[in-house]
Every structure is written in C-alpha cells, then in structure tokens.
C-alpha positions in Angstrom: -21.0 -1.3 12.9 -20.7 -4.0 10.2 -17.3 -5.0 11.3 -15.4 -5.9 14.5 -13.0 -3.1 15.3 -11.1 -5.2 17.7 -10.6 -7.8 15.0 -9.2 -5.1 12.7 -6.8 -4.0 15.4 -5.8 -7.6 16.1 -5.2 -8.3 12.4 -3.0 -5.2 12.1 -1.1 -6.1 15.3 -0.5 -9.6 13.9 0.8 -8.1 10.7 3.3 -6.0 12.5 4.2 -8.8 14.9 5.0 -11.1 12.1 8.0 -9.0 11.1 8.8 -7.0 14.2 7.8 -9.5 17.0 9.3 -7.1 19.4 11.7 -4.2 19.2 14.8 -6.5 19.3 13.7 -8.9 16.5 13.7 -6.0 14.0 17.4 -5.7 14.6 18.2 -9.4 14.9 16.0 -10.9 12.2 14.6 -8.0 10.1 16.1 -5.2 8.0 19.1 -4.9 10.3 20.0 -8.5 9.8 19.7 -8.2 6.1 22.0 -5.2 6.0 24.5 -6.9 8.3 24.4 -10.1 6.3 25.2 -8.1 3.1 28.0 -6.4 5.0 26.5 -3.0 4.3 26.5 -2.0 8.0 28.5 -3.2 11.0 27.0 -4.6 14.2 27.9 -1.4 15.9 26.1 0.6 13.3 23.1 -1.7 13.6 22.9 -1.1 17.3 23.2 2.7 16.7 20.4 2.6 14.1 18.3 0.4 16.3 18.5 2.9 19.2 17.6 5.8 16.9 14.7 3.9 15.4 13.3 3.1 18.9 13.6 6.6 20.2 12.2 8.3 17.1 9.5 5.8 16.2 11.1 5.0 12.8 11.3 1.7 10.9 14.9 0.4 11.0 15.5 1.1 7.3 14.3 4.7 7.5 16.5 5.2 10.6 19.5 4.0 8.7 18.9 6.4 5.9 18.2 9.3 8.2 21.5 8.7 10.1 23.4 8.6 6.8 24.7 5.1 7.4 23.2 3.9 4.1 21.5 5.6 1.2 17.9 4.8 0.2 18.7 3.1 -3.1 21.2 0.7 -1.5 18.7 -0.1 1.2 15.9 -0.9 -1.3 18.1 -3.1 -3.4 19.5 -5.0 -0.4 16.1 -5.7 1.1 14.5 -6.7 -2.2 17.3 -9.1 -3.1 17.4 -10.7 0.4 13.7 -11.2 0.9 13.6 -13.8 -1.9 11.2 -14.4 -4.7 7.6 -14.3 -3.5 6.8 -17.6 -5.2 5.7 -19.2 -8.4 2.1 -18.3 -7.9 2.6 -14.5 -8.0 2.3 -12.6 -11.2 5.3 -10.6 -12.2 3.4 -7.4 -11.8 4.6 -6.3 -8.4 8.1 -5.6 -9.8 9.2 -3.9 -6.6 9.8 -7.5 -5.4 9.9 -9.8 -8.5 12.3 -7.6 -10.4 13.9 -5.4 -7.8 16.8 -4.3 -10.0 14.7 -3.4 -13.0 14.2 0.3 -14.2 10.5 -0.1 -13.5 11.1 -1.0 -9.9 13.4 2.0 -9.6 10.6 4.2 -10.9 8.1 2.9 -8.5 10.5 3.4 -5.6 11.0 7.0 -6.7 7.2 7.6 -6.6 7.0 5.9 -3.2 9.8 8.1 -1.8 8.1 11.2 -3.1 4.8 10.2 -1.6 6.4 9.4 1.7 7.6 13.0 1.9 4.7 14.8 0.2 1.8 13.0 1.8 2.3 10.3 4.3 4.9 12.3 6.3 3.6 15.7 5.6 2.1 17.6 8.6 -1.2 18.0 6.6 -1.0 14.5 5.1 -2.8 11.3 6.0 -1.9 7.6 6.3 -4.2 6.8 3.5 -4.3 7.3 -0.3 -6.6 6.4 -3.1 -5.1 5.5 -6.5 -7.3 6.8 -9.3 -7.3 7.0 -13.1 -9.6 8.3 -15.8 -10.1 5.0 -17.7 -9.4 1.3 -17.4 -6.1 -0.1 -18.6 -4.0 2.9 -17.5 -2.1 1.0 -14.8 -3.9 2.1 -11.7 -4.0 -1.3 -10.1 -0.4 -2.0 -11.0 0.6 1.3 -9.4 -1.3 0.5 -6.2 0.2 -2.9 -5.9 3.8 -1.7 -6.4 3.4 1.2 -4.1 2.1 -1.0 -1.3 4.8 -3.6 -1.9 7.4 -0.8 -2.0 6.3 0.6 1.4 6.2 -2.9 2.9 9.6 -3.6 1.5 11.3 -1.0 3.8 9.4 -2.0 6.9 6.2 0.0 6.8 3.2 -2.0 8.0 1.1 -1.5 4.9 -2.5 -2.4 4.0 -3.6 -2.6 0.4 -7.3 -2.5 -0.2 -8.9 -3.4 -3.5 -11.8 -0.9 -3.7 -12.6 -1.8 -7.3 -15.7 -4.0 -6.9 -16.4 -3.8 -10.6 -13.2 -5.1 -12.2 -10.9 -6.1 -9.3 -7.3 -7.0 -10.0 -5.3 -7.2 -6.7 -6.3 -10.9 -6.1 -4.8 -11.8 -9.5 -1.6 -9.8 -8.8 -1.0 -11.5 -5.4 -2.5 -14.9 -6.2 -5.4 -14.8 -3.8 -8.5 -16.8 -4.6 -11.3 -14.6 -6.0 -13.8 -16.9 -4.2 -12.7 -15.6 -0.8 -14.8 -12.8 0.8 -13.4 -9.3 0.9 -14.4 -5.7 0.9 -17.8 -6.3 -0.5 -18.7 -8.7 2.3 -17.4 -6.2 4.9 -19.4 -3.3 3.5 -22.6 -5.4 3.1 -22.4 -6.5 6.7 -22.2 -10.2 5.8 -18.9 -10.7 7.5 -16.7 -8.9 10.1 -13.1 -7.9 9.3 -11.6 -10.9 11.0 -10.2 -13.3 8.5 -10.7 -10.9 5.5 -7.3 -9.3 5.6 -4.6 -11.5 4.0 -1.1 -11.4 5.4 1.4 -12.6 2.8 4.0 -15.1 4.2 6.7 -13.9 1.8 6.1 -10.3 2.8 4.5 -10.1 6.3 4.6 -6.3 6.4 2.0 -6.2 3.5 -1.6 -7.0 4.2 -4.3 -7.2 1.5 -8.0 -6.8 1.6 -9.3 -8.0 -1.8 -12.6 -6.8 -3.3 -14.2 -10.2 -2.8 -17.4 -11.1 -4.6 -18.6 -8.5 -7.2 -21.8 -7.0 -5.9 -24.7 -5.7 -8.0 -24.6 -2.4 -6.2 -20.9 -1.4 -5.5 -21.6 2.3 -5.3 -24.4 1.8 -2.8 -22.1 -0.3 -0.6 -19.4 2.4 -0.8 -21.8 5.1 0.3 -22.5 3.3 3.6 -20.9 4.6 6.8 -19.0 1.4 7.1 -16.4 2.4 4.6 -15.4 5.6 6.4 -15.5 3.8 9.8 -13.3 1.0 8.5 -10.7 3.5 7.0 -10.7 5.5 10.2 -9.9 2.5 12.3 -7.2 1.0 10.1 -5.6 4.4 9.7 -4.7 4.1 13.4 -3.3 0.6 13.0 -1.2 0.7 9.8 1.6 2.9 8.7 0.4 3.2 5.1 -3.0 2.4 3.5 -3.3 2.2 -0.3 -6.7 1.9 -1.9 -7.2 0.8 -5.5 -10.3 2.3 -7.1 -12.5 1.7 -10.2 -11.7 3.9 -13.2 -13.6 7.2 -13.3 -15.1 6.2 -16.6 -17.2 3.4 -14.9 -18.7 5.6 -12.2 -18.1 7.9 -9.3 -16.8 5.2 -6.9 -13.4 6.8 -6.9 -14.8 10.0 -5.5 -16.5 8.1 -2.6 -13.3 6.3 -1.8 -11.1 9.4 -2.2 -13.3 11.2 0.3 -12.7 8.4 2.8 -9.0 8.3 2.3 -8.8 12.1 2.1 -6.2 12.1 -0.7 -5.6 10.7 -4.2 -2.8 9.9 -6.6 -3.7 10.2 -10.3 -2.3 7.6 -12.7 -2.1 8.2 -16.4 -0.7 6.3 -19.3 1.5 7.9 -22.0 -0.2 6.2 -24.9 -3.9 6.1 -23.8 -4.7 8.9 -21.4 -6.2 12.1 -22.8 -5.2 15.2 -21.0 -8.8 16.4 -20.9 -10.0 13.2 -19.2 -7.2 13.4 -16.7 -8.0 17.1 -15.9 -11.7 16.2 -15.4 -10.7 13.6 -12.8 -8.6 16.1 -11.0 -11.3 18.8 -11.1 -13.9 16.2 -9.8 -11.6 15.3 -6.9 -11.1 19.0 -6.0 -14.9 19.6 -6.2 -15.4 16.9 -3.5 -12.6 18.3 -1.4 -10.2 15.5 -2.2 -6.5 16.6 -2.4 -4.7 15.3 -5.5 -1.3 14.6 -4.1 0.3 14.2 -7.5 0.2 12.3 -10.7 2.3 9.4 -12.2 2.5 8.5 -15.8 3.2 4.9 -16.9 4.2 3.7 -20.3 6.9 6.4 -20.9 
C-alpha cells in the first residue's frame, strides 16, 4: 500500500479525541457545555442527553434533537455562534461558520440534514459522498466545504478530501498552504497518510486532506488501487467523508472518485448550468453504478 493505515487510524482518532477526549468531556466541554452556557438546556437535561448519546452511539447534539429537548435549527445556531469566528485567515466561503445566521447557511444546513437522512443514515447508504458538477464555477467546492463544516458543526467527525487535482480549491477556502503535500502525494506513493490530514484548531471535528501539488497525470493517479483502499479505511474511522471532485467538463475524474465513494451529490447553478449537461452527468454516474443521492442548486 502507498499509505500507512495505522497512521490514518491514528489521525482520525486524534481528530475525534480533540473534541471528545473521552465520553465525559463531550458533556463538560463540547456541545453540551455550549447548550448549557446558552441556557438552552438544564444540567439535568444535559445528563439525560449524555446517557442517551452514550447508549445509542449518537453525537450529543443529535441525541438532544432525537429526545426532543431542542430542535435542530436552535442547535445549529447555538453551536455556530459559540464556536467563534474561525480566524482572519479563512475565506468567508464556509458560511456555515463564518455567517451562521445567514440565509445561505440555513440552506446548507437544510441540505446537510436531508443528506444525513437520505444517505449517511440510510440502511443502504454509505459514510462517503462525492460532490460533482457538470462544469466549473457552479459551486461544487463551496458545497463540499459547507457540507463538511456543517456536519462537523454538530459533532460528526468529518473528513473533507479535495479530489480535484486539476483546479483545487479547498486549501484556499480553509487557508492551508498549497505547498503542503496532499492527496496527490498519497496516491503517487511519495508520502504516507501521516501528516497529510489537517485538523483545524478552530473546528477540531473537521479534518481536511488537500489536493496538494497538481500532478501531470491526475486521472492515472486516481485509477490506482490506493484511492479505493484509502477511502475504505477512512470510512471506518470518520463519521462523514465528503470528497470534492473536478468538474465533469474537464475529464472523467469524478466518475472514478464517485465509484470509490459509492455515491454522489450533483451541484448545479441557476444561471449557468444547462439541464442537458446536468442530465448527462447523472446518466454517466448511473452507467458506472454510482447512486446520485440528489441534487442541489445554487444561485437561486
């Protein structure tokens, strides 16, 4: 293998440990603390939610919603406001955190909630999802970033992978140096997984694997067994895995990635996407046995 699976597991465990530490710190210093500090739940309710979360294997926030102690919208707003601004270096594009009360953030949360039910928690669903689009500039990378941030926001240990090794964007959105190695180094066998995954201090439930250096042969790298092996291993270590992909117009990379993730979300834009092009992407996914979980239109 071109990567160290133990290193992948250790990185994922560290990502979870940074926010959960152990079962008790989730209640004392995580989402439970935020909700108590905002006086949205009592300490007695916090203990009840904590016990339910432990016994049912749920994140604290999800358990609170399932018990009916708090609704999803209030949970999202409280956590987003309390986590603080991610910093001056971030772009304003992950609005799930930088503008948590904006209509755009609400829209991304709605998409996140629908995906959680229709794919990630569905009996036939997976822990992984490729975000695809017909052409560049339709908001695919923005969607991937906000979905990943939204899942991390409510306590899911989330990995965002920038699989676009032609025109990568995630390093710009999250202010990670483009000079650092990423997915291209992993797939080429030049570096193991250890040290490639970035855990964000402001959002320790979100880990990011950038595209790294732009290779001359991205499609050939994606066709290696390493991609599938990597996805299979991180699928067991993270709650959610979101993979950004190159636009369909630049090649068939998205099909290779979608086959590895076993599911895709189609992103379109109201002012630029042609319905015929979008239909072609869906048909191509289906021809490769890739379920298209749904579609989301930006720019409405």
